[in-house]
C-alpha positions in Angstrom: 107.6 108.1 109.1 110.3 106.0 111.1 109.9 102.4 111.7 108.0 101.5 115.0 110.1 102.9 117.9 112.0 101.3 120.4 111.4 102.2 124.5 113.7 103.1 127.4 112.8 104.0 130.6 112.7 107.8 130.2 109.5 109.8 130.3 108.1 111.4 127.4 106.6 115.0 128.3 104.0 115.9 125.7 102.9 119.6 125.0 99.9 121.2 126.4 96.4 122.5 124.5 96.3 123.8 121.1 93.4 125.7 120.4 92.4 127.0 123.6 96.0 128.3 124.0 95.8 130.1 120.4 92.4 131.5 121.6 94.3 132.9 124.7 96.7 134.3 122.8 94.1 136.3 120.8 93.2 133.7 117.8 89.7 133.3 116.6 88.5 129.7 117.3 85.2 130.5 117.7 84.1 128.5 114.0 83.7 124.5 113.5 87.2 124.3 112.7 89.2 125.4 116.0 92.5 125.2 115.4 92.2 124.2 111.9 90.9 127.8 111.0 94.1 129.1 112.3 96.0 126.3 110.2 94.7 128.1 107.4 94.6 132.1 108.4 97.9 131.9 110.8 100.0 129.2 110.3 103.0 131.3 112.2 100.8 131.0 115.3 101.0 127.6 115.6 104.6 127.3 114.8 105.4 129.8 117.5 103.1 127.9 120.2 105.0 124.5 118.9 108.0 126.3 119.9 107.0 127.6 122.9 106.2 124.3 124.2 109.4 122.5 123.2 111.1 125.8 125.1 108.9 124.6 128.2 110.0 121.4 128.3 108.3 119.2 126.2 109.6 116.4 123.9 106.8 115.8 121.9 104.6 118.4 119.9 101.4 117.2 118.7 100.2 118.8 115.2 97.3 121.1 114.8 95.2 118.5 112.5 92.8 117.6 115.2 90.1 119.4 113.4 91.0 119.1 110.0 89.1 116.9 107.9 87.9 116.4 104.4 84.5 117.0 105.1 85.0 119.9 107.6 87.1 122.1 105.3 84.8 121.4 102.4 82.3 123.1 104.5 84.0 126.3 104.1 84.7 125.6 100.4 88.2 124.0 100.4 89.0 121.1 98.0 90.6 118.1 98.4 93.8 119.3 97.1 94.1 122.5 99.9 92.9 120.0 102.4 95.8 117.7 101.9 98.0 120.6 102.0 96.9 122.0 105.2 97.2 118.5 106.8 100.4 118.3 105.7 101.4 121.9 106.9 100.0 121.1 110.4 103.1 118.7 110.5 105.4 120.7 108.8 104.5 123.9 111.2 105.8 121.3 114.1 108.7 120.4 112.5 109.6 123.8 111.8 109.3 124.9 115.5 111.6 121.9 116.4 114.1 122.8 113.8 114.3 126.8 114.8 114.0 125.6 118.5 117.2 123.1 117.9 119.1 126.0 116.2 118.3 128.4 119.4 119.7 125.9 121.8 122.3 123.7 120.7 123.3 122.6 124.1 119.5 121.2 124.5 120.2 117.5 123.3 117.1 115.9 124.3 115.1 113.6 121.7 112.4 115.9 120.2 109.3 114.6 118.4 106.3 115.2 116.5 103.0 113.6 116.3 100.4 114.0 113.8 97.0 114.2 115.6 94.2 112.1 114.1 91.1 113.7 116.0 87.8 111.6 116.3 85.1 111.3 114.1 82.9 113.5 116.7 85.4 116.6 116.3 84.1 117.6 112.9 80.6 118.4 114.6 81.4 121.2 117.3 79.1 119.9 119.7 81.1 117.8 122.0 80.6 114.4 120.3 84.2 113.5 121.1 82.8 113.2 124.7 79.6 111.2 123.9 80.5 109.0 121.2 76.9 108.7 120.2 77.7 109.0 116.5 75.2 106.2 115.2 78.2 104.8 112.7 79.3 101.7 112.0 83.1 100.3 112.3 82.8 100.6 108.2 81.3 104.2 108.1 84.2 105.5 110.6 86.9 103.3 108.6 85.6 105.3 105.8 85.5 108.9 107.2 89.3 108.5 108.5 90.8 106.7 105.7 92.3 109.5 103.6 93.3 111.8 106.2 95.0 108.9 108.0 96.9 108.2 104.9 98.0 111.9 104.6 99.4 111.8 108.5 101.0 108.4 108.2 103.0 109.7 105.5 103.8 113.4 106.9 107.3 112.6 108.3 106.0 112.9 111.8 107.4 110.2 114.2 104.0 109.4 115.5 100.2 109.3 115.3 98.4 110.6 118.2 94.8 109.0 117.6 93.0 111.1 120.5 90.1 111.7 122.4 88.3 108.9 121.0 84.9 108.3 122.6 84.0 104.3 121.9 85.4 101.1 121.2 84.0 100.8 117.7 85.7 104.1 116.3 89.4 102.5 118.0 88.4 99.4 116.1 88.2 101.2 112.9 91.5 103.2 113.7 93.0 99.8 114.2 92.0 98.5 110.8 93.6 101.3 109.4 96.8 101.0 111.3 97.3 97.5 109.9 97.5 99.3 106.4 100.8 100.8 107.8 102.5 98.5 109.8 105.6 100.6 110.4 103.7 103.6 111.7 103.8 103.8 115.3 100.5 105.2 117.1 99.6 106.0 120.4 95.5 105.9 121.3 93.8 107.9 124.1 90.1 108.1 124.7 87.9 110.7 126.4 86.8 109.3 129.6 84.2 110.7 132.2 85.2 108.6 135.5 88.4 106.8 134.4 87.0 103.7 134.2 84.6 103.8 130.9 85.2 105.3 127.6 82.5 108.7 126.8 80.4 106.0 125.7 80.4 103.5 128.0 82.8 100.9 127.2 85.3 99.5 129.8 89.0 101.2 129.3 90.1 97.8 130.7 88.6 96.4 127.5 89.9 98.9 124.8 93.1 98.2 126.5 93.1 94.5 125.7 91.8 95.2 122.0 94.8 97.6 121.2 97.4 95.4 123.4 97.2 92.9 120.4 98.0 95.5 117.9 102.3 95.8 117.1 102.2 99.1 116.1 100.1 101.0 118.9 103.2 102.2 121.0 100.9 103.7 124.0 97.2 103.6 125.4 95.9 106.1 127.2 93.3 109.0 128.2 93.3 112.7 127.0 91.1 115.8 127.7 90.1 114.2 131.0 89.4 115.8 134.1 92.8 115.2 136.0 90.9 113.8 139.1 90.1 110.5 137.0 93.4 110.3 135.3 94.9 107.7 138.3 91.6 105.7 137.8 91.9 105.7 134.1 95.8 104.3 134.6 95.0 101.2 136.6 91.9 100.4 134.5 94.2 100.5 131.5 97.1 98.5 132.8 94.2 95.9 133.7 94.2 95.2 129.8 98.0 96.3 128.7 101.7 96.0 129.4 101.8 98.7 126.7 103.2 102.2 128.1 100.4 104.9 129.0 99.9 107.9 127.6 97.7 110.7 129.7 97.4 114.3 128.9 94.3 115.5 130.6 92.4 119.0 130.4 92.8 121.7 133.4 89.6 120.1 134.7 86.7 122.1 133.5 84.2 120.4 130.6 83.0 121.5 127.2 79.2 122.4 126.7 78.9 121.6 123.2 75.4 123.1 122.9 76.9 126.8 124.6 80.2 126.2 122.6 82.0 127.1 125.7 84.0 125.5 129.0 82.0 125.0 132.1 82.9 124.1 135.9 86.5 125.2 137.5 89.9 124.7 136.5 93.1 123.9 138.5 96.1 124.8 136.7 98.3 123.3 139.3 96.6 120.0 139.4 98.9 118.7 136.3 101.8 119.0 138.1 100.8 118.1 141.5 98.9 115.1 140.5 101.8 113.8 137.5 104.2 112.1 140.0 101.3 109.8 141.6 100.4 109.2 137.7 103.9 108.2 136.5 104.6 105.7 140.1 101.0 104.4 138.8 102.5 103.4 135.5 102.0 106.4 133.1 104.7 106.8 131.1 103.3 109.8 128.3 102.3 112.6 130.3 101.3 116.3 129.1 98.2 118.2 129.4 95.2 119.0 127.0 92.6 121.9 126.6 93.2 125.2 128.7 96.5 124.0 129.5 99.5 125.7 128.2 103.4 126.1 128.2 103.5 127.4 131.6 101.5 124.2 132.7 104.1 121.9 131.0 107.2 123.9 132.5 106.0 122.9 135.9 104.9 119.5 134.9 108.3 118.8 133.6 110.1 120.7 137.3 107.5 118.0 139.1 108.7 115.1 137.3 112.2 116.1 137.0 113.2 113.8 140.2 110.8 111.0 139.5 111.8 107.5 138.7 109.1 105.7 136.1 108.3 102.2 137.0 109.1 99.8 134.7 106.1 98.4 132.7 105.2 94.8 133.0 107.1 93.5 130.0 109.9 95.9 131.1 109.4 98.5 128.8 109.6 102.2 129.5 108.6 105.3 127.5 109.5 106.6 123.9 113.3 107.4 123.7 
């Protein structure tokens, strides 16, 4: 993994949803492992999806390690060594897609990145706990859960760690403790939020931003897998607590029903492209999509932002080069 990365005034377009897009392409993600199940059974499908996101205009692919954990994979009979290999494979697949895309498109000189996904503790329960944060665990217990996987992903060769869908401040505290052990590893942290003002557990996003603003290798702070309509409020709340770049990658507007294991509500696949210019004007620097978005949504996002100039952060930094 590289040293902490410098910033400029460019936007970073992230990829879109992984598990839900794999499902739309015929993959079975119905079990508790989501995309980690495909990582084991059909890794080529994941590599192709990463490639398709680069082709759509994304500059950063996020690995398929969100749902992969030692505890979750042990439940289906995988040992620690097999789990470690799968975690590394998740990053290697994104790197392979990047290399293949570069070979196929030698005239495309964009800087393309890979981020290793560090999913929240709630992801292993497959019941929507990452949208509630009602773990009942201490910070020390969360550190113990994340530590081994965090170490593998931190040494995976990805340019960034994407600590994502964090529902509560204590989990952010646990991840900050682990980041201190890897001072040259850049990471972004993004929270789940029902309203753009609070985490899913109820803490103020501004307070989360204040905590992370003091962590040198946290290179961006934001929200993900939230409704597009709350992103603008989230950016304002986060900027009240940090001068670091803001990362946002909402879902399509639907809500995950953990009890029924399905998405509820209406989606608006046009909302990413329609709203993203406002997000950039408000201070977002890394922008993409999450669940129920796909390469077509990212292509539309790229087009919508092609003429948008980002406003510098208070400290003069823009997004990742």
